[in-house]
C-alpha positions in Angstrom: 171.1 29.6 -99.9 171.8 33.0 -101.6 168.7 34.6 -100.0 169.9 33.4 -96.6 173.3 34.9 -97.2 171.6 38.2 -98.3 169.6 38.3 -95.1 172.6 37.6 -93.0 174.5 40.4 -94.8 171.8 43.0 -94.2 171.4 42.0 -90.6 175.2 42.2 -90.2 175.4 45.5 -92.0 173.1 47.0 -89.4 175.1 45.5 -86.5 178.5 46.7 -87.9 177.7 50.3 -86.8 177.7 49.0 -83.1 180.9 48.8 -81.0 182.7 45.5 -81.0 181.8 44.7 -77.4 178.1 45.2 -78.2 178.4 43.0 -81.3 180.1 40.3 -79.2 177.4 40.7 -76.5 174.6 40.2 -79.1 176.3 37.1 -80.6 176.8 35.5 -77.2 173.3 36.4 -76.1 171.7 34.8 -79.1 173.8 31.6 -78.8 173.1 31.2 -75.1 169.4 31.9 -75.4 169.3 29.2 -78.1 171.1 26.8 -75.8 168.7 27.8 -73.0 165.7 27.0 -75.2 167.2 23.6 -76.1 167.7 22.8 -72.4 164.2 23.9 -71.5 162.1 22.5 -74.3 164.1 19.6 -75.9 166.4 18.1 -73.3 163.9 17.6 -70.4 161.2 15.7 -72.5 164.0 13.6 -73.9 165.4 12.9 -70.5 161.9 12.2 -69.1 161.3 9.7 -71.8 164.7 8.1 -71.2 163.9 7.7 -67.5 160.6 6.0 -68.2 162.2 3.7 -70.7 165.0 2.8 -68.2 162.4 2.2 -65.5 160.5 -0.2 -67.8 163.8 -2.0 -68.7 164.7 -2.4 -65.1 161.3 -3.9 -64.3 161.6 -6.3 -67.2 165.1 -7.3 -66.1 164.4 -7.4 -62.3 161.1 -9.3 -62.5 162.5 -12.6 -63.7 165.6 -12.3 -61.6 163.6 -11.6 -58.4 161.2 -14.5 -59.3 164.3 -16.8 -59.6 165.7 -15.6 -56.3 162.3 -16.2 -54.6 162.3 -19.7 -55.9 165.8 -20.3 -54.6 164.9 -19.0 -51.2 161.8 -21.2 -51.0 164.0 -24.2 -51.8 166.5 -23.2 -49.2 163.8 -22.9 -46.5 162.4 -26.3 -47.6 165.9 -27.7 -47.1 166.0 -26.2 -43.6 168.5 -23.5 -44.4 167.5 -20.2 -42.6 168.6 -16.7 -43.4 169.0 -14.7 -46.6 172.4 -14.7 -48.4 174.2 -11.3 -48.5 174.5 -11.3 -52.3 170.7 -11.6 -52.6 170.2 -8.6 -50.4 172.7 -6.6 -52.5 170.8 -7.4 -55.7 167.5 -6.4 -54.1 169.0 -3.1 -52.8 170.5 -2.3 -56.2 167.2 -2.8 -58.0 165.4 -0.7 -55.4 167.9 2.1 -55.6 167.7 2.3 -59.4 163.9 2.3 -59.3 163.8 5.0 -56.6 166.2 7.2 -58.5 164.2 6.9 -61.7 160.9 7.6 -59.8 162.5 10.7 -58.3 163.6 11.9 -61.7 160.1 11.4 -63.2 158.5 13.1 -60.2 160.9 16.0 -60.7 159.9 16.4 -64.4 156.2 16.4 -63.2 156.9 19.2 -60.7 158.8 21.1 -63.4 155.6 21.7 -65.3 154.1 23.5 -62.3 157.2 25.8 -61.9 157.9 26.2 -65.6 157.5 30.0 -65.7 159.8 30.4 -62.7 162.5 28.2 -64.4 162.2 30.2 -67.6 162.6 33.5 -65.8 165.7 32.4 -63.7 167.4 30.7 -66.6 167.0 33.9 -68.7 168.6 35.9 -65.9 171.4 33.4 -65.5 172.1 33.3 -69.3 172.2 37.1 -69.4 174.6 37.3 -66.5 176.9 34.7 -68.2 176.8 36.7 -71.4 177.8 39.9 -69.6 180.7 38.1 -67.8 181.9 36.4 -71.0 181.8 39.6 -72.9 183.8 41.5 -70.3 186.3 38.6 -70.0 186.9 38.4 -73.8 187.1 42.1 -74.3 189.6 42.5 -71.4 191.7 39.5 -72.5 191.2 38.9 -76.2 193.2 35.8 -77.3 194.5 35.0 -80.7 191.7 32.4 -81.4 189.0 35.0 -80.8 190.7 37.6 -82.9 191.1 35.3 -85.9 187.7 33.8 -85.7 186.0 37.1 -85.3 187.8 38.6 -88.3 187.1 35.6 -90.4 183.4 35.8 -89.5 183.4 39.5 -90.6 185.1 38.7 -93.9 182.7 35.8 -94.6 179.6 37.9 -94.0 181.0 40.8 -96.1 182.8 39.1 -99.0 179.7 38.6 -101.1 178.7 42.2 -100.8 181.9 44.1 -100.9 180.5 46.5 -103.6 177.8 47.5 -101.2 180.1 48.4 -98.3 182.4 50.8 -100.1 185.6 50.8 -98.2 186.9 54.0 -99.6 189.1 52.4 -102.3 188.8 53.9 -105.7 188.2 51.7 -108.8 191.6 52.6 -110.3 193.6 51.5 -107.3 196.0 48.6 -107.7 194.6 45.4 -106.4 196.8 42.8 -104.7 196.4 39.1 -103.8 198.6 36.6 -102.0 201.7 35.3 -103.8 201.3 31.6 -104.8 204.1 30.7 -102.4 202.1 32.1 -99.4 198.6 30.5 -100.0 198.3 29.7 -96.3 197.8 33.3 -95.5 199.6 36.5 -94.7 199.5 39.1 -91.9 198.6 42.8 -92.2 200.4 44.7 -89.5 199.8 48.0 -87.7 203.2 49.4 -88.8 205.7 48.5 -91.5 207.7 46.1 -89.3 207.7 42.4 -88.5 207.4 43.3 -84.8 204.3 45.4 -85.2 201.0 44.1 -83.9 199.0 42.0 -86.3 195.7 43.6 -87.4 194.4 41.0 -89.8 195.2 37.7 -91.6 194.3 37.6 -95.3 193.3 34.3 -96.9 194.1 32.9 -100.4 192.1 34.7 -103.0 191.2 37.7 -100.9 191.7 41.1 -102.6 193.6 44.0 -101.1 193.6 47.6 -102.3 197.1 49.2 -102.5 196.9 52.7 -100.9 200.0 54.1 -102.8 202.3 54.2 -99.8 205.5 52.2 -99.5 208.2 52.0 -96.8 211.4 50.0 -96.3 212.2 48.9 -92.7 215.6 48.5 -91.1 216.0 45.0 -92.4 215.4 46.0 -96.0 211.9 44.6 -96.3 209.6 46.6 -98.5 206.1 47.2 -97.0 202.9 48.3 -98.8 200.0 50.1 -97.2 196.8 48.3 -98.1 193.1 48.2 -97.3 191.0 45.0 -97.0 187.6 44.8 -98.6 186.0 45.2 -95.1 187.9 48.4 -94.4 190.9 47.3 -92.4 194.0 49.4 -93.2 197.6 48.3 -92.4 201.0 47.3 -93.8 201.9 44.0 -95.6 205.2 42.8 -96.9 205.6 43.2 -100.6 207.3 39.7 -100.7 204.0 37.9 -100.0 201.7 39.7 -102.4 201.4 40.3 -106.1 199.3 42.4 -108.4 196.0 40.9 -109.4 195.8 40.3 -113.1 
């Protein structure tokens, strides 16, 4: 497990030099290509097998039913009753429709083998186009869910190797952690004010480096300038943090 985390870290450390939109594009591209491979190579054989099994089940069910209906019809004719009841016709039509549908599906999977290269090419183009559109949509309208998840992913990938990615904090700087009353998390803001935009949300146990700057806002709240282990600088209320012992 540790070796996998190390590999993820080194891959991520190379990607962090790219702009955020390009990192998002790469992440979405990998996810959609994996989904495309699943749809191309795993889902169709499974669906093909399912159709063949359903066809066999319908045959096993319909054969005795149709034999029973045939016997009933013979007896009706022997009794001098002409014509076929509507409900018998409905049953026959339903079985025929199910069988035709499954035959068409099986035939489609057979044809798919002949046009496999064309399907692979067009699904690749479609997946790439979707990735471009999603990247543009997210970057133009980033919601809170995306911001929180993206930052958490960055922290998770970096937290085991903070000493490698030096964030500019010197060893003798004061280290801060969340106060025990605020274990659910705390916000780092762009400016020393509650109305300032939120840059990052720290989690319980995460270490912050105090940058030796303090300010008091108009409401009397003391703010500290801090830096996270992954290099994000901002202001946090002194009420929710304490010095790490």
